[in-house]
C-alpha positions in Angstrom: -38.2 32.5 57.9 -39.7 35.9 58.2 -43.2 36.6 57.0 -42.1 39.4 54.7 -39.7 37.2 52.8 -42.3 34.6 52.0 -44.5 37.1 50.3 -41.8 38.4 48.0 -41.3 35.0 46.2 -43.3 34.5 43.0 -46.1 32.0 43.3 -45.2 28.5 42.2 -46.8 27.4 38.9 -47.7 23.8 39.0 -48.0 23.6 35.2 -44.5 25.0 34.4 -42.6 23.1 31.6 -41.5 23.2 28.0 -44.0 23.9 25.2 -44.4 21.6 22.3 -42.6 24.1 20.0 -39.6 24.3 22.3 -39.3 20.5 22.5 -39.6 20.2 18.7 -36.9 22.9 18.1 -34.5 21.4 20.6 -35.0 17.8 19.2 -34.3 19.1 15.7 -31.2 20.9 16.8 -30.1 17.8 18.7 -30.6 15.7 15.5 -28.4 18.1 13.5 -25.7 18.0 16.1 -25.8 14.2 16.4 -25.6 13.9 12.5 -22.6 16.2 12.5 -20.8 14.3 15.2 -21.6 10.9 13.6 -20.5 12.0 10.1 -17.2 13.3 11.7 -16.7 10.0 13.5 -17.3 8.0 10.3 -15.0 10.3 8.3 -12.2 10.0 10.8 -12.6 6.2 10.9 -12.4 5.9 7.1 -9.4 8.2 7.0 -7.7 6.1 9.6 -8.4 2.9 7.7 -7.2 4.5 4.5 -4.0 5.7 6.2 -3.5 2.2 7.6 -3.8 0.7 4.1 -1.2 3.2 2.8 1.1 2.4 5.7 0.8 -1.3 5.1 1.6 -1.0 1.4 4.5 1.4 2.0 6.0 -0.9 4.6 5.7 -4.0 2.3 7.2 -2.2 -0.7 10.0 -0.6 1.3 11.0 -4.1 2.7 10.7 -5.6 -0.8 13.0 -3.0 -2.3 15.6 -3.5 0.4 15.6 -7.3 -0.1 15.6 -7.0 -3.9 18.4 -4.4 -3.9 20.6 -6.5 -1.7 20.1 -9.6 -3.8 20.6 -7.7 -7.1 23.8 -6.0 -5.9 25.3 -9.3 -4.8 24.1 -11.3 -7.9 26.8 -12.7 -10.2 24.4 -13.9 -12.9 20.8 -13.4 -14.0 18.4 -15.6 -16.0 15.1 -14.4 -17.4 12.2 -16.8 -17.4 9.7 -14.1 -18.6 9.2 -10.4 -18.5 7.9 -10.7 -14.9 10.1 -13.6 -13.7 13.9 -13.8 -13.2 16.5 -15.8 -11.3 19.5 -14.2 -9.7 22.6 -16.2 -8.7 23.4 -14.8 -5.2 26.5 -16.4 -3.5 26.1 -19.4 -5.9 22.5 -19.9 -4.8 19.6 -19.3 -7.3 17.0 -16.8 -6.0 13.9 -16.3 -8.0 11.7 -13.3 -8.1 8.4 -13.5 -9.9 5.0 -11.9 -10.2 1.9 -14.2 -10.2 -1.0 -12.2 -11.7 -3.6 -14.8 -10.6 -2.6 -14.3 -7.0 -1.8 -10.6 -7.6 1.4 -11.2 -5.6 5.1 -10.6 -6.1 7.2 -13.5 -4.7 10.8 -14.3 -3.7 12.0 -17.9 -3.6 15.3 -19.3 -2.8 15.9 -22.6 -4.6 14.7 -25.5 -2.4 12.7 -23.2 -0.1 9.2 -22.0 -0.1 8.1 -18.9 -1.9 7.8 -15.7 0.2 5.1 -13.2 -0.7 6.8 -9.8 -0.8 4.0 -7.6 -2.0 0.3 -8.5 -2.1 -2.7 -7.0 -4.0 -0.5 -6.0 -7.0 -2.5 -4.7 -9.9 0.4 -3.9 -12.3 4.0 -5.2 -12.4 7.0 -5.1 -14.7 10.7 -5.6 -14.7 13.0 -3.4 -16.8 16.5 -4.6 -17.8 19.3 -2.3 -18.9 22.7 -3.0 -20.5 25.9 -1.7 -19.1 25.5 1.4 -21.3 22.1 2.2 -19.8 20.2 1.0 -22.9 16.9 -0.7 -22.2 16.7 -4.3 -23.1 13.7 -6.0 -24.7 12.0 -8.8 -22.7 9.2 -9.8 -25.0 10.4 -13.0 -26.8 12.5 -16.0 -25.9 15.5 -14.7 -27.8 15.2 -11.3 -26.1 15.2 -13.1 -22.7 18.3 -15.0 -23.6 20.1 -11.9 -24.8 18.9 -10.0 -21.7 20.4 -12.8 -19.5 23.8 -12.1 -21.0 23.5 -8.3 -21.2 21.6 -7.2 -18.1 23.7 -5.0 -15.8 21.0 -2.9 -14.2 17.5 -3.9 -13.0 14.5 -1.8 -12.2 11.0 -2.9 -11.0 7.7 -1.1 -11.2 4.5 -2.1 -9.5 1.2 -0.8 -8.4 -0.5 -2.2 -5.3 -4.0 -1.4 -4.2 -6.0 -2.0 -1.0 -9.7 -1.6 -0.3 -11.8 -2.2 2.8 -15.6 -2.3 3.0 -16.0 1.3 4.1 -13.0 2.9 2.5 -12.3 3.9 -1.1 -9.4 2.3 -2.9 -5.9 3.2 -1.7 -3.2 2.6 -4.2 0.6 2.8 -4.1 2.8 3.2 -7.2 6.4 2.1 -6.8 9.2 2.6 -9.3 12.5 1.5 -7.9 15.9 3.0 -8.6 18.1 1.1 -11.1 19.9 -1.6 -9.2 23.3 -2.5 -10.5 24.5 -6.1 -10.6 27.9 -5.3 -9.2 29.3 -8.9 -9.4 28.1 -9.7 -12.9 30.6 -9.4 -15.6 29.3 -7.7 -18.7 31.1 -6.3 -21.7 29.7 -3.8 -24.2 
């Protein structure tokens, strides 16, 4: 090293560092940045959980409608137990569909088998019955149910399912099916 170069460097300050004001400002900025990153992370997590709830409900209802449509189209007879319970005769085998409000679940049960939960967390459910002319049939009394058993040619179901998790707001899915025609059931006007 040459002696001239050594003299051109600034003298070392043994007390160099950050001032208290600089440290406080940088800590405050770091807190704001960390709060922004954390809130974004939580928002994305909640959005993902909500999306998962919607996807689960959509998959359940899509599968339910496919099963219900197949059974309804093949049914040769229908019997109404209540406005939320019916039995279809599919290939000479009784298949029951019913909503249990206590369990908040819509079920399918083949006679002699165990009930299969089709849609869970159902908050609202109804069947609608229609005559061959498209006229809505009443399902409120016992005589209405007996008449509907003879006259039903089209079926429709409506339900609302809801899911919640601890950190996510309620996700709900409203389903109104198309009218399914009982193709094999003989009905006259």
